C-alpha positions as CSV (number, residue, x, y, z in Angstrom):
1,M,-32.2,23.5,7.5
2,R,-29.0,24.3,5.6
3,K,-28.1,26.9,8.2
4,H,-28.3,24.2,10.9
5,W,-26.0,21.9,8.9
6,D,-23.5,24.7,8.2
7,V,-23.3,25.5,11.9
8,L,-23.0,21.8,12.9
9,L,-20.2,21.2,10.3
10,S,-18.4,24.4,11.4
11,L,-18.4,23.3,15.1
12,I,-17.4,19.8,14.3
13,S,-14.5,20.9,12.0
14,K,-13.2,23.2,14.8
15,A,-13.3,20.4,17.3
16,I,-11.5,18.0,14.9
17,N,-8.8,20.7,14.3
18,N,-8.4,21.0,18.1
19,D,-8.0,17.2,18.5
20,E,-11.3,16.9,20.4
21,I,-13.6,13.9,20.3
22,I,-17.2,14.6,19.4
23,V,-20.0,12.4,20.8
24,M,-23.6,13.2,19.6
25,H,-26.8,11.4,20.4
26,S,-30.0,12.1,18.5
27,H,-33.3,10.6,17.5
28,L,-32.7,12.5,14.2
29,F,-29.6,10.5,13.2
30,T,-30.5,8.1,10.4
31,P,-28.0,6.2,8.3
32,A,-28.7,8.6,5.4
33,R,-28.1,11.7,7.6
34,I,-24.9,10.2,9.1
35,N,-23.6,9.5,5.5
36,K,-24.5,13.1,4.5
37,L,-22.6,14.4,7.6
38,I,-19.5,12.2,6.8
39,K,-19.5,13.3,3.1
40,R,-19.7,17.0,4.0
41,L,-16.9,16.6,6.6
42,E,-14.8,14.9,4.0
43,S,-15.2,17.8,1.7
44,Y,-13.4,19.9,4.3
45,D,-10.3,17.7,3.9
46,L,-10.3,16.7,7.6
47,S,-8.8,13.5,8.9
48,F,-11.3,11.7,11.2
49,S,-12.9,8.4,11.9
50,V,-16.6,7.8,12.7
51,I,-18.1,5.1,14.9
52,T,-21.9,4.8,15.2
53,Y,-24.0,2.9,17.8
54,P,-27.7,2.3,17.7
55,R,-29.7,3.6,20.6
56,K,-33.3,3.6,21.7
57,T,-35.1,6.9,22.0
58,S,-35.3,7.6,25.7
59,L,-38.6,8.1,27.5
60,Y,-37.5,11.7,28.2
61,E,-37.2,12.4,24.5
62,K,-40.5,10.6,23.7
63,L,-42.3,12.8,26.2
64,S,-40.5,16.1,25.9
65,I,-40.0,16.5,22.2
66,P,-43.6,16.2,21.2
67,F,-44.5,18.7,23.9
68,I,-42.0,21.2,22.6
69,Y,-43.2,20.8,19.1
70,L,-46.8,21.2,20.2
71,L,-45.9,24.3,22.2
72,F,-44.0,26.1,19.5
73,Q,-45.3,24.6,16.2
74,W,-48.7,23.3,16.9
75,S,-47.9,20.0,15.5
76,F,-46.7,16.5,16.6
77,P,-43.5,15.1,15.2
78,H,-42.9,11.6,14.2
79,L,-40.3,10.2,16.5
80,H,-38.2,7.2,15.5
81,S,-38.0,4.6,18.2
82,D,-34.3,4.2,17.4
83,G,-31.7,6.9,17.1
84,M,-27.9,6.8,16.8
85,T,-24.9,7.8,18.8
86,V,-22.2,9.2,16.5
87,V,-18.5,9.4,17.7
88,I,-16.1,11.4,15.6
89,R,-12.4,11.2,16.4
90,P,-9.7,13.2,14.8
91,L,-7.0,11.0,13.2
92,Q,-3.5,11.7,14.3
93,P,-1.0,12.2,11.5
94,P,1.7,9.5,11.2
95,H,4.9,10.3,13.2
96,T,8.0,10.8,11.1
97,N,11.5,10.3,12.5
């Protein structure tokens, strides 16, 4: 799991450095995971803001994710009925005259 976090953080930090806005939707985003993501990004000394929105897990996710788990792992996952949308925006440095 650490490898996944490292790749995610690397991609997000590159996007922030390129002044790109990141929008992620997931049934896996819980408040604890979002806080972990923010703390890890802050350790990279990046300037950014985060906005989160609650979202319902879509019917597509409810049907497809258990099927994929069953197919590849022979298990059924517990899907949260709620997920989160996370928007990460780079902060612009203040202009100096």
